C-alpha positions as CSV (number, residue, x, y, z in Angstrom):
1,M,97.2,170.3,90.6
2,K,99.9,169.2,92.9
3,T,97.3,168.4,95.6
4,L,95.3,166.4,93.2
5,L,98.3,164.4,92.1
6,A,99.4,163.8,95.7
7,K,95.9,162.6,96.6
8,I,95.7,160.2,93.6
9,S,99.2,158.9,94.4
10,L,98.3,158.2,98.1
11,I,95.1,156.5,97.1
12,L,96.9,154.3,94.5
13,L,99.6,153.5,97.0
14,F,97.0,152.5,99.6
15,V,95.1,150.3,97.1
16,I,98.3,148.5,96.0
17,Y,99.4,148.0,99.6
18,S,96.0,146.7,100.7
19,S,95.7,144.3,97.9
20,N,99.2,143.0,98.5
21,S,98.7,142.5,102.2
22,S,95.3,140.9,101.8
23,A,96.8,138.4,99.4
24,Q,99.1,137.2,102.1
25,W,96.3,136.5,104.5
26,S,94.6,133.9,102.3
27,G,94.7,130.2,103.3
28,G,97.1,129.2,100.6
29,S,99.6,126.4,101.1
30,P,100.8,125.4,104.6
31,P,104.3,126.6,105.7
32,P,107.2,124.3,105.0
33,P,108.3,121.8,107.7
34,P,111.0,122.9,110.1
35,D,114.6,122.2,109.2
36,P,115.8,119.2,111.1
37,D,119.4,120.6,111.2
38,Y,118.4,123.8,112.8
39,A,119.8,124.5,116.3
40,P,118.2,127.4,118.2
41,G,121.5,128.6,119.7
42,T,123.4,128.7,116.4
43,P,125.0,132.1,115.8
44,T,124.4,133.8,112.5
45,P,127.6,134.4,110.5
46,I,128.5,137.9,109.5
47,D,129.1,138.2,105.8
48,G,131.7,140.2,104.0
49,G,129.1,142.9,103.4
50,L,129.4,144.2,106.9
51,T,133.1,144.3,106.6
52,A,132.9,146.2,103.3
53,L,130.5,148.7,104.9
54,I,132.8,149.3,107.8
55,I,135.8,149.8,105.4
56,A,133.8,152.2,103.2
57,G,132.7,154.2,106.3
58,G,136.3,154.4,107.5
59,A,137.5,155.5,104.1
60,M,134.8,158.2,103.9
61,G,135.6,159.4,107.4
62,Y,139.3,159.6,106.5
63,K,138.6,161.5,103.3
64,K,136.4,164.0,105.2
65,L,139.1,164.4,107.9
66,K,141.8,164.9,105.3
67,N,139.7,167.5,103.5
68,K,138.9,169.4,106.7
69,R,142.6,169.5,107.6
70,N,143.5,170.8,104.2
71,D,140.9,173.5,104.4
72,T,142.2,174.8,107.7
73,T,145.9,174.9,106.6
74,E,145.2,177.0,103.5
């Protein structure tokens, strides 16, 4: 039963993926014109999301370190 369900899921996933990717290959409309203000050497700004990720990682590391130290002293 599990094998049959896995096979059906894979076939369904393949059909959905194939239809989605083939829809992108059609002629459709042409791409938009390039932005006249675009400069190739312009650096991409880093949003606050990366800062939040770094802070969250530091807080998690601090918590794990604190828990590890408390476990060894007890």
